[in-house]
C-alpha positions as CSV (number, residue, x, y, z in Angstrom):
1,M,31.4,-33.1,8.1
2,A,31.4,-29.6,9.4
3,V,30.6,-27.7,6.8
4,D,31.5,-23.5,7.0
5,F,28.7,-21.0,5.5
6,A,30.5,-18.7,4.7
7,S,32.7,-21.8,2.1
8,A,29.5,-22.4,0.9
9,V,28.2,-19.2,-0.1
10,S,31.5,-18.4,-1.3
11,A,31.6,-21.4,-3.6
12,Y,27.6,-20.4,-4.9
13,K,29.4,-17.1,-5.7
14,S,32.2,-18.3,-7.8
15,A,29.7,-21.5,-9.1
16,S,27.4,-18.6,-10.7
17,R,30.2,-16.3,-12.1
18,M,31.7,-19.1,-14.0
19,G,31.2,-18.4,-17.9
20,G,30.8,-21.1,-20.7
21,A,33.7,-23.9,-19.7
22,E,32.6,-26.4,-22.7
23,G,31.6,-23.6,-24.8
24,V,28.1,-22.7,-22.9
25,G,27.4,-19.3,-24.0
26,A,26.3,-16.6,-21.3
27,A,22.5,-16.3,-23.3
28,T,21.7,-20.1,-22.3
29,N,23.5,-20.4,-18.8
30,P,20.6,-19.5,-16.4
31,L,23.9,-18.6,-13.8
32,S,23.9,-15.6,-16.1
33,E,20.7,-14.2,-16.3
34,K,19.4,-11.5,-14.4
35,S,15.9,-12.3,-12.6
36,E,13.6,-9.7,-11.1
37,G,13.0,-9.5,-7.6
38,P,15.9,-9.8,-4.5
39,N,18.8,-11.9,-4.4
40,F,19.5,-14.9,-2.5
41,S,21.5,-13.0,-0.5
42,D,19.3,-10.2,0.1
43,M,16.7,-12.7,1.3
44,V,18.7,-14.4,3.4
45,H,19.9,-10.7,4.8
46,G,15.7,-10.0,5.6
47,A,14.9,-13.6,7.3
48,I,18.5,-12.7,9.3
49,Q,17.5,-9.3,10.3
50,D,13.9,-10.7,10.9
51,T,14.9,-12.9,13.6
52,I,17.2,-10.6,15.5
53,D,13.7,-7.9,15.3
54,A,11.7,-10.6,16.9
55,G,14.5,-11.3,19.3
56,R,14.3,-8.0,20.3
57,K,10.9,-7.4,20.6
58,G,10.4,-10.3,23.1
59,E,13.5,-9.2,24.9
60,E,12.4,-6.0,25.1
61,M,8.5,-7.3,26.2
62,T,10.3,-9.3,29.0
63,K,12.0,-6.2,30.3
64,L,8.1,-4.4,30.1
65,A,6.9,-6.9,32.1
66,I,9.5,-7.4,34.5
67,E,9.3,-3.7,36.0
68,G,5.1,-4.0,35.6
69,K,4.5,-2.6,32.2
70,A,3.3,-5.5,29.8
71,D,0.8,-8.1,30.1
72,L,1.9,-11.4,30.4
73,R,0.1,-12.4,27.3
74,D,2.1,-10.6,25.0
75,V,4.9,-11.2,26.4
76,V,4.1,-14.9,26.1
77,M,3.2,-13.9,22.1
78,A,6.2,-12.1,21.5
79,V,8.6,-14.7,23.0
80,N,6.9,-17.4,21.6
81,N,7.4,-15.9,18.2
82,A,11.2,-14.9,18.9
83,E,11.6,-19.1,19.3
84,T,9.3,-19.6,16.3
85,T,11.5,-17.5,14.2
86,L,14.7,-18.7,15.7
87,Q,13.4,-22.1,14.9
88,T,12.4,-21.7,11.5
89,I,16.3,-19.8,10.7
90,V,17.6,-22.4,12.0
91,S,16.0,-25.5,9.9
92,V,16.2,-23.4,6.7
93,R,20.2,-23.0,7.4
94,N,20.1,-27.0,8.0
95,K,18.4,-27.2,4.4
96,V,20.7,-25.1,2.6
97,V,23.8,-27.0,4.7
98,S,22.5,-30.5,3.2
99,A,21.9,-29.1,-0.1
100,Y,25.2,-27.7,-0.2
101,E,26.6,-31.1,1.6
102,S,24.2,-33.1,-1.6
103,I,26.0,-30.9,-3.8
104,L,30.0,-32.4,-3.4
105,R,29.0,-35.2,-3.0
106,M,27.6,-35.1,-6.5
107,P,30.3,-37.2,-8.9
108,I,31.8,-34.4,-12.0
């Protein structure tokens, strides 16, 4: 079953806005409480931005190596860092999608 990430985020947002349908007040609803620190969407945005930055750094180092202006060791490290970062974000995405699918399978 293919899951659209935008649908997952939309479902998460609508679930977090749900009030007390069964008489649960906002004071006892953990989804309505404000927490300190960044929210989930900020963390996802930061991780994606880090992945993009690592990819650009790898591309820039490769370009410098082609021009003869960079050490091969630095190029390999930058490209390896970009690859590791991308693998990490893909792994986290897969876990989030898996968790979302598990929630969808839960009986109501």
